[in-house]
N, C-alpha and C positions, 0 to 999 in steps of 0.2 A: 504494500500500500504506500502511495506517495503522498507527500504533503507539500502544498504550495506556500512558500514563505516570501519569495522575492517580490518586491513591491510591484514590478511591472507585470508579473504573472497574476498576482492577486487582483490587480485592477481589472484585467480582462475578465476574470471569473466573478466579478462583483456586479455584472450587468447582463441583460439579455436584449432582445430586439425591441423591448419597450423603451430603450435608451435610459431607463432609470438605473442609478448606481447605488449599491448598498454598502454595508460595512460587515466585516467578519473577522474573527480572531485568527482563523486559519481555514484553508480549504483542503479537504481530504479527497483522495482519488482511490477508492477501493478497487481491487482487481478480482476479488472472490467474494462469495457469500459469507465466508468466515470473517473476512475483513469488515463487512457490514455489522456482523454480530459483535465483533470486538469494539467497534465504534460506539454502539449503543451501550455496551457495558462500561466503556471508559468514560462516557459523558452522560450519566443518568439524569443530570439536572440541567443540562445545557441545551438551549434552543438549537435545533438542527434544521437547516434548509436543504432540501434535496434539489439537485440539478440534473437535467437531461442534457440535450444539445443546445439549450438556451435560445431556442427559436421562437418562443412565445412572445406575445406583445402585451401581456398583462402584468409583467414583473413578478410572476408567480415563483420564479426561482432566484429572485434577488434577495440576498440575506439582509436581515435587519438585526445584526448582532449575532452572537453565538458562533457556530461553525457552519460551513457549507460542505455538503458531501456531493461531489460530482461523479456521475456514473459512466462517464465516457470511456473508461478503460475496461469496463465490463461489456465487451463488444464482440463476443463470440457467438456463432451459430452452433447450438449444442446438438441438435438432432433434426433430421429431415427425412420424411417418408412420403412417397407419392406413387400414384398410378394414373391411369387415363381419366379417372373421375375427380382428381384433385389430390390433396395431400395435407400434411401438417408440418409445421416447423416450430422448434423450440429455440428461443433466442434469449440472450442476456439483455438487460434493459438498455445498454448503450449502443446496440446495433441500430444503425441509421436506416430509415425507410429506403433510401436510394441504394444502400448496400444490399438490403434484402431483395429488392427488385432485380438488381444485377445478378444475384446469386440464383434466383429461381427462374428467371426468364429463359435461360437455355433449356430448362426442363419443361417448358410450356406451361408454367404455373403463374398464378396471378394473386396478389393480395389486394382486395378491392378498395379499402379506405384510402382516401386521397386528400390529405390536408393541404393547406396552402404551401407548405415548405417541405420539399423532399429530403432535406437534411435534418428533419425532426427525428428524434430517437423513438424506438418502439416503446421503451419504458415511459417516455413522456407522453406518447400518444395514448397508451393505456391509462396513465394516471389522470389524464384530463378527458378521457373518452372522446378522443379526437374524431371529427367528422370531416366534412368537405363537400365538394360538388357531387360526389358519387353517393352521398348519403340518401339521395332520392331513391336510388335503386337498391343499395346494399346496407343502408343504415350506418350507424357509427361503429367505432372500433369494438365496442362491447359485444356486439353480435358475432364477432370473429375470434373471440378469445375462448379457448377450451380449458386451460388450466393455468394456475399461478403458483409460484413460490413467493412467500412474503415473509420478511423479517420484521417482527414487531418491536415496539419499545421494550427495552430490557434484554433484547437479543434472542428471544424465542422465535420459532418458525412455524408458519402454517403452510400446508400444501392443500390447495383447493382444486377440485376437478368439477367442471360444469355438470350439473345434473345430480350430484351426489350429496349435497348438503343444502337444505332449505330451512328457512325460518318456519316456525309454527305460529301462524298469525303474525304478531309483531314481536314474538319472543325468539331469541337466537342464542346459540351456544356453539363454541368451537373447542376442540381439543388440539393443542399444539403438538408438534412432533416429539416434544419431551414430556408430554402428558399433562400439561397445564390446562385447566378448564377456564374458559372465558365465556361469560354469558351476559346478556343484557336485553334491553327493550328498544326496538326501533321506533323513532318518532312517527306519529301519525300525520304524515304530510302527503298531500295528493300530488303525484307527479304529473307534469303536463303530457298530454298524449300527442307528442310530436316526435318526428324522427331526428330532428336536428335541434338541440337546445343545450344550454349550459345552465344547469339548475342544481348544482351541488350533488350531494350523495344520492345514489339510486335507492329509493325506499319504497317497498311495496310489501303488503302482507304475503306471507308464504313465499317470499322471493328466494331465488337461487342466491346463496350468500356470497358466491364469487363476485356477483355484481356490486356488492357493497364496496369493494376495493377498487373497482374500475371506475374512474372518474373522481376518486377521492383526493386527488392532487397530492398524494404522499402523506396525508395527515393521519392515516391509520396504519401505515407501515411502508416498508421499502419493497418494491417488486424486484426480485432477484432473478426470476426466469418467467418467461411468458410463452405459452403454447398457443399457436395461431392456426386457424383453418385457412387453407388455400384452395383456390378453384382453378379449373383449366383456363388458360389464356386464349381469348378469341383471336382469330387471325387478323381481323381488321378492326381498327379503332379510329373512327372519324369524329371530329368535333367542329362546331361552328359557332362563331360569335355573331349574333343576329341583332342588328341595330334597329331601334324602334323610335317612333316620333313622340311617344308619351307613355306614361305608366299604365294607363288603361289598355293600350295596345299590348303592352308586355304581359299584363295579367291575362288577357284573352288568349294570347299566344301560348302562355304556359299552361293554361287550362286545356287547350287543344292538344298540346304535346303530352299532357297527362291522360288524355283520353276522356275528359270530363264533359265534352261538348257534343256527345253523340257520334263523334267521329271514330273510325276504326284505324288503328296504327299497325303497320306491319312489324315494327320493332318498338319495344319500350325503351325510352332513353336511359342511358347509364347515368347521366348527370344532367342536372338543371341548376343553373346559378344565375342570379340577378345582379346587374351592375347599374347603380343609380347615376343620377346626373352629376353628383359631386365626384364620383369615381371617374366618369368620362372626362370631366374638367381637368382632373389631375393627370390623366393619361394624355390629353391633348397638350398640356403644358410640357410634360416629359418628352413627347414627340418633337415639339418645337425646339426643345433644348438638346435633342438628339441623345437622350439618356436611355430610352427604352423604345421598343417597337419601331426601330429605325427602318426595318425592311418592309414595313406594312404601309398600306394606303392610309393617308391621314383620316382621322375620325372627323367626319363632317360636323359643322357646328349645329346643324338642325337635328342631330341625333340626341334625343333626350336621355335614353337609357339603352341597355343591351341585355340579352339573355344568352348564356352559353349553354348549348345542348350537345351532348355526346352520345354516340351510338357505337355498339360493338357487335360483331357477328363473324361467323366463319363463312357466310354466304355474301359474296360481293353484290349480287343482284339485289338482295334484301337491303343492303346498305344504300345502294343507289335509290331504291324505292323510298327508303326512310328519308333521304335528303329531299326527294321530290315532294313527299308529303309535308316536310318541314317548310319548304318554299310555298306550298299551297296554303299552309296554316299562316305563314307570314302575310300573304296577300289578304287572307280572310280577316286578319287582325289589323289591316290597314298599314302594313309595312312593305318595303320594297325588298323582295328576295335577292335582288342583285347586289344589295348592300350588305354583304356578309364577309367575314374572314373564315376560311375553312382550313382545318389542319387534318392531315392524312397520316394514319398509322403512327401515333405517339409523336406527332410534330416533326417527323423526318422531312416532310415537305409542307410548305406553307403557301397557300394561294390566296389572293385577294380577288374579289369579284365586285 
């Protein structure tokens, strides 16, 4: 286990993408589960801030005193099994999403959750129940986690497997790997019925107790290994940014792409994401300053907002039909289908129309 003491190293690990800067007595870099246990036993009364890849924008891993524990050196893929129907992979929390994708892509495998930043760590994604544009089709990370190893305050450990341990109403209990009994009562808080939300702990009567730790932001323990469900990778992945004149048009378009307007779609979208007027204003400014999107057609001033839609299939003819239906939906919503940006197969080729 390493410790950061030099001032220049400390400064880097006292902030994340929120641009907030914190304070910490020291920063520790565990390399094994045993290191995590030793940290909790050595600092029983010290505030501990857990850090993943520090890609968050809410300052969740910025320490406010005490010590910081950064998980980036726990970055091994521990196990991988697969067949033509998909597979599973077990990772340490410091494995980055982009590293996992590179590892499983040659095997024809796919991990659906798609947060904003591919340099996010899998531990961070599980800790905040990360979602993203593909949550429309696949939900958030919670639905793709099969098992967890968790080190609790005091240095004890839990091993949880989905489907094996449930609350009884609002009552729960765990037995740690060393035989310690933990029990309590879940608060009676109604969870929002939405695929994509940030609402604190997952709390439901009779819930699968693995879900209590997913999205808990490290407040209940440290995730030391995560078993994930993988699915087969589709041959084609096409996406389009669809520019619209107003929000009413965007809402109508999204409802049509969701199949809520009596229309029949040949493919269900993998992803749907909305970009408001303020976002387009920022992108226009960045284009003029030549900092982003420099190879793309300029975003016209009369575009009020945009919708990103993505499709995936092994059938190219279905993909072409899905894009034709999307263009028809744009026309029905009062938008111009020729004003889109299209990306083909994971953005290997970008076209403007």
